C-alpha positions in Angstrom: -31.5 20.6 -23.0 -28.4 21.5 -25.0 -26.2 24.3 -23.7 -24.2 25.9 -26.5 -20.6 26.4 -25.8 -18.1 28.0 -28.2 -15.3 25.7 -27.1 -16.1 22.9 -29.5 -16.3 25.3 -32.4 -12.9 26.8 -31.4 -11.4 23.3 -31.1 -12.7 22.3 -34.5 -11.5 25.3 -36.4 -8.2 25.0 -34.6 -7.9 21.4 -35.7 -8.7 22.3 -39.3 -6.1 25.1 -39.2 -3.5 22.6 -38.0 -4.4 20.2 -40.8 -4.2 22.9 -43.4 -0.6 23.7 -42.5 1.1 26.9 -43.5 -1.4 29.8 -43.7 -4.1 27.5 -42.3 -5.3 30.1 -39.8 -6.2 32.6 -42.6 -7.8 29.9 -44.8 -9.9 28.4 -42.1 -10.9 31.9 -40.8 -12.3 32.8 -44.2 -13.8 29.4 -44.8 -15.8 29.2 -41.5 -16.3 33.0 -41.2 -14.6 33.3 -37.7 -12.0 35.7 -36.5 -8.3 34.7 -36.8 -7.9 35.1 -33.0 -10.6 32.5 -32.5 -8.8 30.0 -34.7 -5.5 30.7 -33.0 -7.1 30.3 -29.6 -8.5 26.9 -30.7 -5.1 25.8 -31.9 -3.5 26.9 -28.6 -6.2 25.0 -26.6 -5.5 21.9 -28.6 -1.8 22.1 -28.1 -2.1 22.7 -24.4 -4.7 19.8 -24.2 -7.2 21.9 -22.2 -10.1 19.7 -21.2 -13.5 21.3 -21.1 -15.4 21.2 -17.8 -18.1 18.5 -17.5 -21.3 20.6 -17.5 -20.2 24.1 -16.6 -20.3 26.6 -19.5 -19.6 29.7 -17.5 -16.9 30.3 -14.9 -17.9 30.5 -11.2 -18.7 34.0 -10.1 -19.7 35.2 -13.6 -22.9 37.1 -14.2 -24.7 39.8 -12.5 -23.9 40.5 -8.8 -26.6 40.3 -6.2 -28.5 43.5 -5.4 -28.6 44.2 -1.6 -30.9 47.2 -2.1 -34.1 45.4 -1.0 -32.4 44.0 2.1 -31.8 47.5 3.6 -34.0 48.5 6.5 -36.0 51.7 6.1 
């Protein structure tokens, strides 16, 4: 089962923007139809050498909180 993460896409467009040089963010943003902030974030992650987690896609604690409604005594 493949779990899609946006991190590889960000890293790829960030790398392409770095290879494109000056005005690379705008060019790659138009070429791949992604927002400029996404490209900049990818460049930032590449420069900071952020290593993606092994199998976790979401952060711990994310998602819907547990509902204690059913546990209440009547």
